[in-house]
N, C-alpha and C positions, 0 to 999 in steps of 0.2 A: 367454242368447238361445238358442232351441232350434234344432235343424237335422237333416237328413236327409242321410246319405250317399250321394252319387251315384256317386263314383269313389275309387278307392284307386291311387296310383301309387307305393307303396312308403311313404316317410316323411311324404308329403302326401297329404291327403285333399279332395276336392271336396266341399262341404257346402252343401246349399241351406237357407237360413234360413226361418223361419215367414213373414218379411215378403216371400220371393220371391228375395231376393238370393242370390248364390252366392259363397262364400268359398273360398279357398285356405287349408287349416288343417292345424296339425300337433297332436299330442299332447302333453300335459305329463305327465311322469313315466311310470310303467309301469303298465298296464291289466292286471288280472289279474281275468277275469269268469268266474264259476260254476266255478271250478275248472278250466277248460278252458285247456290248455296248446296254443297255437297259434303260428304263424309270424306271424301278423297279428293284432293285438290289437283292430282295428275292421274291420269289413266293409262292404260296400255294403248298404245297406238298414237300418244301425244308425241309430238316433234318439239324439242326442248333446246335450249342453250345451256351449256355446262362448261364449268372450270375445272380441269383435272387438280386433284388435291395431292395425290401421291401416285406418281406414275408406276412404281413398284408394284404397289398393291391394287392399282387401276380403280382408286376411288375418286369421287368428283363431286362437286356442288352444282345443282340445277339452280340456275340464276333467273331463267325465262321460258316461258311457254308460247309457243306460236299459236296463232288463230287456228281453230278447229274447223275442219269442213263440215263435219257433223258429230254427233255422239248418241249414245243411248244410255239411258239410266233406268235403274230399278229401285224399289223401296230398299232401304237399308236395311240388311240382315239383323242390325241391333236396334234399330227404330223405325217402325214403318211410316213415320212422319217425316223422316229424312231421305234424303236422295243418295244414291251411290252410283257413280258413273261406272258402267261396265268397260266400255271401250270407246275409242273416238277413231276418226278419219277412216270411216269403214266404205269400201265399195259396195259390200252386199252381206246379208246375212243368210245363213243356211240352218234350217231347222231338221233334226233328225227325227223322224216318226216312225211308228210300226203300226201294223194291223193286226200282229200276233206277237204274243210273248215279249213285252206286254203289248196291249192295244192302246195307242195314243187317242185320246178322246179329241172330237171335233172342236170342243170347247177350248182347249189347251192350244190347238193349232191356231185357232181364230184369235185368242188373246196375243199370241205371238205376232200374227200379221198385224194387228191393230198396233201394237207397240212398234212395230217396223215401220209402218205408215207414218205413225205420229213424228218419227224422227227421221222420215226422208230416205229410209234406208232400204232398197230393193231387196225382198225376200224369196228364197227358193225352198220348197218343201222336199225333202228326200224320204222317200218310205224305204227303210232298211228292212232285211231279213225277208226279202221276195222269195227266197228259195222254200220259205215254209208256207207261204201263201196257197190255199187250197181254192176251188171255185168260188167259194163265197168272198174270201178277201181279193181275189183278183176283180170280182165284179164290184166290189166296194172301191178298190184302187181305180177303176175306170170310172166310176162315178165322181170320185174325189178329182181325179185328172180333168175330167171335163168341167167340173164346177169350178176349181182354181184357175185354171187356164183361161177360163173364159172371162175371168175378171183381172187377168194380168199377171198371174203368178208362175214363176217356173216350177214344174212338178217333175220328180224322177222317181224310179225305182232301182234299188241296187242291192246286192247281197255280199257281204263280206267274205261268206264263206266260198261261193262260186265265181266271184269275181264280176258277175254280171252287172253292167252299169258302170264300173269303176273308171273305165276310160272316159267315159263321156262326163263324169263327175270332176275328173281331174282337169277335163278341158274347161269346165265352168270356174274352176279355182284358178286357173292359170293366170298370173301376172294380176290378181286381184288381191285386195285385203278383205278376208272373209272372217266374219264371227260365226263360231259354231255352237249350236245350243241343242238342248234336248233333255227329255227325262232320263233318269237313271235307267239302264237296261236296254236302251234302244240301239247301242251298238257305236255310239260316238268315240268311246275310248278305243275300241278295236280298229275304227276306221283311221284313228289318229296314229295307232301302231302300224296299220298298214302303209300309211304315208311316210313313215319315219323307221324304216329297217335299219339296222345299226350301221351300215356302210354309206347310208345316205343322210344320216343324222347330222343336221347342221346347228342344233340347239344345245348340245352337251354343255358348252360353256355357259349358257344360261342357267341350266339345272343346277350346276355346281354351287350357284350363289343363293340356293333356296334357304339355307339356314336352318339349323334344328330349333324345334320348339315354335316355328311360325305356322300360323294357322293358314296355310296356303290354299286350302280348299275354297276359300271364298274369293279368291284373286284370279283373275284372267291371265292367260300367258300367250304370248305370241311365237310362233314357230315359222321358220323359212321353209317354202317348199322347195325341193329339189329342182323340179320342173318350172319354177318362176311363180312369184307370189308368196302371199303369207296367209296363215290361218290363226285365228285367236281362240283358244280353247276357254270355255267358260265353266269349269266345275263348279257344282255346288248351286248353279242357278236352275231352279225347277220351273220357274216362269218369271215373266217379266210383269210386275205389277203396273196397273195402268196410272202410272204417275203423271200427275199435272194434266189429266184428261178430265174435262167436265161433262157431265150428262148432256149438256147442249153440243158438244163437240164430237161425241162418240161416233155418230153416224158418218162424220166427215171421214173416218178412217176405215169406212167400208166403202171400197171403190164402186161397187154397184148401187149403193145407195147415194154415195156422193154425186153422181150424175142425175139423180132425181130430185134433190133437194129443192131446186129452184121451182119445181113443178108441184110442191106441198102448198096449201091453201094458206098455211101460216108459216112464217119464216122462222119461228121458235118452235116448230114441230118435233116432238120426240118420237113420233111414229108408233104411238101406242094406241091411245083411242080418239085421237083428233080428227074430225071431219076433213074431207078434201086431201088425205094424206097419199101421196105418190108411191111412197115405200110400201105402204101396207097394201095397196092395190097391186103394185108388182108382186109383191109375196103371194098374194092370193092368186095371180094369174100364172104363178110358176116362173116369172122373170127373175125373182130372187129367191135362191133357195131356202126353204123353210127352215132348214136346220142352221144356216147361217143367221136367219131372223131371230130365231130361238136364242142363240148365243148371243146375238147383240142385246136382247132383252135381259138375258142372265147377267151380263156385264153392266149393263146399265142400273141393275138393282144393287150392284156392289159400290157403285160410284156415288160418294157424298161430295156436294159441290162446297162443302165446309172448307175454308181455306186454313192452313196451319202457319 
């Protein structure tokens, strides 16, 4: 029997079988996938093979995992030197941000985008609470809209209070598997509640499996959208650590820098003080946003090429 992982609560997984039934399942033996060492062998979004154990109680044993199209990881919340798979088989990632109450920093946005680039997952930035924006914030939004759309990212503004932008956002989510992320307070939970009013909630069966005493805040959970598609909520994820990205590779995950790498004088250029650096020249000419370059440098300073 084939199924799709909707939630992980540690040693147990919530799996939706092809026939629509939900099972409480556990794995058999040790899974090693693609040479990836992580704290969780199976993630939300994984497609698996399972054998029912008890049809009455809807329990099953997971016996195999199918190849992933992609996945995204972060540093383990328990050990920064280990990886934790956040979710797999994603069509896109969506970052909730705000320019007021609270303001999301450009550094946080760019770290998210770098992680998405590293795992080949298209990213969209949604600026929420636009009903609170004054002239200053609207000017900032227009600048950010121009900056990020110019390098290939989707950018939207929405308001959960007025409903502005929600139809367009639902259209973006339709028939896609989307990872949702964002700082606490940016309105991601409000958005999820907006998507799942009581009469349209299709995930109640999943929630009943949560179990008492389990630390579910560190685990992702998938929900079916009533208009088609799925979203994966990621409570407890404040930012994706730049896992497995070397100093040499970092600029490859800035699209506007990636286009210029072959024009640098040295092929191992870090774009700091090297002569003949096309990235530095483009930044000085205004072709690369100075704030993006500053954020690149800040990330570079946090990366150690030491391998664990």
